[in-house]
N, C-alpha and C positions, 0 to 999 in steps of 0.2 A: 680342396673343393668342400670337404665335409666341414672344415673350420669356418669357411666363409658362409656356408648355409646356416651353421649354428649361430654365428654372429648375426646374420641377417634376421634370423627367427628371434633372437633375444631383442634386437632393436625393434622388430615389429611388435613384440609383446610389450615392450616399454612404451611405444606410442599408443598402443591400445589401452593400456592402464592409465597413462597420462591424460588422454582425452576423456577417459571415464571420470577420473577424480576432478578434473576441471568442471564438469558439468554438475558435480555435487556441491561445489563451493558456491557458485552464483550463477544463475541464468538470468539474462536480461529480460527474456519474455515472462518470467515469473514476477519481476519486480515491477514492471510497468502497470500491469493491471492492478496491483496493490496500491501504487501511488495515485492511480485514477480513483480508486475506492476511497482512499483517505481524502483526496481533494473533494470528492462528492459529499462525504460525511461532514467535512468542514463547512461546506456551503449549506448543508442541512442544518447544522447547528447554528449558523449565523442567521439563517431564516427563522428558525425557532426563537432565538434570542430577540429578534426584532418583533416577532408576534407576541412574545411574552411582554416586552416593554409596551407594546400598543394596548394589550389587555390591562396591564398596571396603570397606565395613563387614563384609560376608560374607567377603571374602577375608581381612581382618585376623583375623577369628574363626578361620578355617580355619588360618592361619599360626600363631596362638597355640596352637591345639590340637596342631599338628604340633611346635612346639618343646618342648611339655610332654612329649611321648612320648620 
């Protein structure tokens, strides 16, 4: 009886430590918000690039107008 209880206790400890180690490696709930933040930042960068291109085009138009005068 004592040997069975010891074996059961060792198996229980093994399960506890195995589940604890698995959570340290990767948790899906930690990864998903990060992916969302990366996608949001990528969209912001694309918007800023489009705005910068619009400003460059406007500046070129103004420069062309000044050169004609």
